[in-house]
C-alpha positions in Angstrom: -48.2 -84.2 -21.6 -49.7 -80.8 -22.4 -49.2 -79.5 -25.9 -46.1 -77.2 -26.5 -46.6 -74.3 -28.9 -43.3 -72.9 -30.3 -43.5 -69.3 -31.2 -41.0 -66.8 -32.4 -40.0 -64.7 -35.2 -39.4 -66.5 -38.6 -36.1 -68.2 -38.7 -35.7 -68.9 -35.0 -35.8 -72.7 -35.6 -39.3 -73.5 -34.6 -39.6 -76.4 -37.2 -36.2 -77.8 -36.3 -36.8 -77.7 -32.6 -40.2 -79.3 -33.1 -38.6 -82.2 -34.9 -36.1 -82.5 -32.1 -39.0 -82.5 -29.5 -40.6 -85.3 -31.5 -37.4 -87.5 -31.5 -36.3 -86.8 -27.9 -39.5 -86.7 -26.2 -41.9 -88.8 -28.3 -44.4 -86.0 -29.1 -46.5 -85.7 -32.2 -45.6 -82.7 -34.3 -47.7 -80.3 -36.2 -46.3 -77.7 -38.6 -49.1 -75.1 -38.6 -48.2 -73.4 -41.8 -47.7 -76.7 -43.7 -51.1 -77.9 -42.3 -52.9 -74.6 -43.4 -51.2 -74.7 -46.9 -52.2 -78.4 -47.3 -55.8 -77.7 -46.2 -56.1 -74.6 -48.5 -54.3 -76.3 -51.4 -52.0 -73.4 -51.9 -48.8 -72.1 -50.4 -48.7 -69.5 -47.6 -47.6 -66.7 -50.0 -50.5 -67.6 -52.3 -53.0 -67.5 -49.3 -51.6 -64.1 -48.4 -51.6 -62.9 -52.0 -55.2 -64.1 -52.8 -57.0 -63.7 -49.5 -54.8 -61.4 -47.4 -53.3 -61.7 -44.0 -56.6 -61.5 -42.0 -57.8 -64.6 -43.8 -54.7 -66.4 -42.9 -54.9 -65.5 -39.2 -58.5 -66.8 -39.1 -57.2 -70.1 -40.3 -54.6 -70.2 -37.6 -57.3 -69.4 -35.0 -59.6 -72.2 -36.3 -56.7 -74.7 -36.0 -56.0 -73.7 -32.5 -59.5 -74.3 -31.4 -59.3 -77.7 -33.2 -56.3 -78.9 -31.2 -57.8 -78.3 -27.8 -58.9 -81.9 -27.6 -55.5 -83.3 -28.2 -52.4 -83.8 -26.0 -48.7 -84.5 -26.5 -48.3 -82.4 -29.5 -45.5 -79.9 -30.3 -46.9 -77.3 -32.7 -44.5 -75.2 -34.7 -46.5 -71.9 -35.1 -46.3 -69.3 -37.8 -44.3 -66.2 -36.9 -47.4 -64.0 -36.6 -49.5 -66.3 -34.4 -49.3 -64.0 -31.4 -50.8 -61.0 -33.3 -54.2 -62.1 -32.2 -55.0 -62.2 -28.5 -57.5 -65.0 -29.1 -54.7 -67.2 -30.5 -52.7 -66.8 -27.3 -55.8 -67.7 -25.2 -56.4 -70.8 -27.2 -52.8 -71.9 -27.0 -52.8 -71.4 -23.1 -56.0 -73.5 -22.8 -54.1 -76.8 -23.4 -50.5 -76.1 -23.6 -47.4 -74.1 -22.8 -46.0 -71.5 -25.1 -42.3 -71.5 -25.7 -40.7 -68.4 -27.3 -37.6 -69.0 -29.3 -35.6 -65.8 -29.8 -32.5 -64.9 -31.8 -30.6 -61.8 -32.8 -31.6 -60.0 -36.1 -28.2 -61.1 -37.5 -29.0 -64.8 -36.9 -32.4 -64.4 -38.4 -30.9 -62.8 -41.6 -28.4 -65.6 -41.9 -31.1 -68.2 -41.7 -33.6 -66.6 -44.1 -31.5 -64.8 -46.6 -32.1 -67.4 -49.3 -35.7 -68.3 -48.4 -38.2 -66.8 -50.8 -41.3 -68.4 -49.0 -41.7 -65.7 -46.5 -44.1 -63.0 -47.8 -43.5 -60.5 -44.9 -39.7 -60.5 -45.7 -40.1 -59.5 -49.4 -37.7 -56.6 -50.0 -36.7 -56.5 -46.2 -33.9 -58.9 -46.0 -31.5 -56.7 -44.0 -30.7 -56.5 -40.4 -32.4 -53.2 -39.8 -35.7 -54.2 -41.3 -35.7 -57.5 -39.5 -34.8 -55.7 -36.2 -37.8 -53.3 -36.7 -40.2 -56.3 -37.4 -38.9 -58.1 -34.4 -39.3 -55.1 -32.2 -42.9 -54.5 -33.4 -43.8 -58.1 -32.3 -41.5 -58.3 -29.2 -44.1 -57.3 -26.7 -46.7 -59.8 -28.1 -44.2 -62.6 -28.1 -43.0 -61.9 -24.6 -46.5 -61.4 -23.3 -47.7 -64.7 -24.6 -44.6 -66.8 -23.6 -44.6 -69.1 -20.6 -40.8 -69.7 -21.2 -38.2 -68.1 -23.4 -35.1 -69.7 -25.0 -32.4 -67.7 -26.7 -31.2 -69.9 -29.6 -28.1 -68.0 -30.9 -25.2 -70.3 -31.3 -27.2 -73.4 -29.9 -28.0 -76.6 -31.6 -31.5 -78.2 -31.6 -30.7 -80.8 -29.0 -29.4 -78.2 -26.5 -32.4 -76.1 -27.1 -34.7 -79.1 -26.5 -33.1 -79.9 -23.3 -33.4 -76.3 -22.1 -37.2 -76.3 -23.0 -37.7 -79.6 -21.1 -35.8 -78.3 -18.1 -37.7 -75.0 -18.0 -41.1 -76.6 -18.5 -40.4 -79.0 -15.7 -39.5 -76.0 -13.5 -42.7 -74.3 -14.6 -44.9 -77.3 -13.7 -43.3 -77.4 -10.2 -44.1 -73.8 -9.4 
């Protein structure tokens, strides 16, 4: 099976859905942010603080090139993966891109106690989240092969929707 790249704004449940995909469809899972943090020996906020966002985006691109030789992986991507066109090209080489979307209210509810998200520092309110989501919307939608709205849905239902839409995509 081709790789599946889960994209979407922070708090859309990419990690949770990736675990569900692993269990239900016997796929290997990669948490991109965790892998990068492990390789760098520091947390994502530390990478951002010490080296900046551009350096972090370089690490994402490097990983996407590496995974081209592998199949049957579900990759939970960082929220900003689509900010580079090269990343989108790399994901499409050997996979399908699945966009998970949610309302700003759902995002706030999910991230309000999470202090590990550097881009949300001082911006944990619906208006700021809506603005950030809107700034990335075109990039997300332009990259996605399929889109799944996750509000008020459990991971199992989302996984089934992904599988169904991917099968439909393969048959087109």
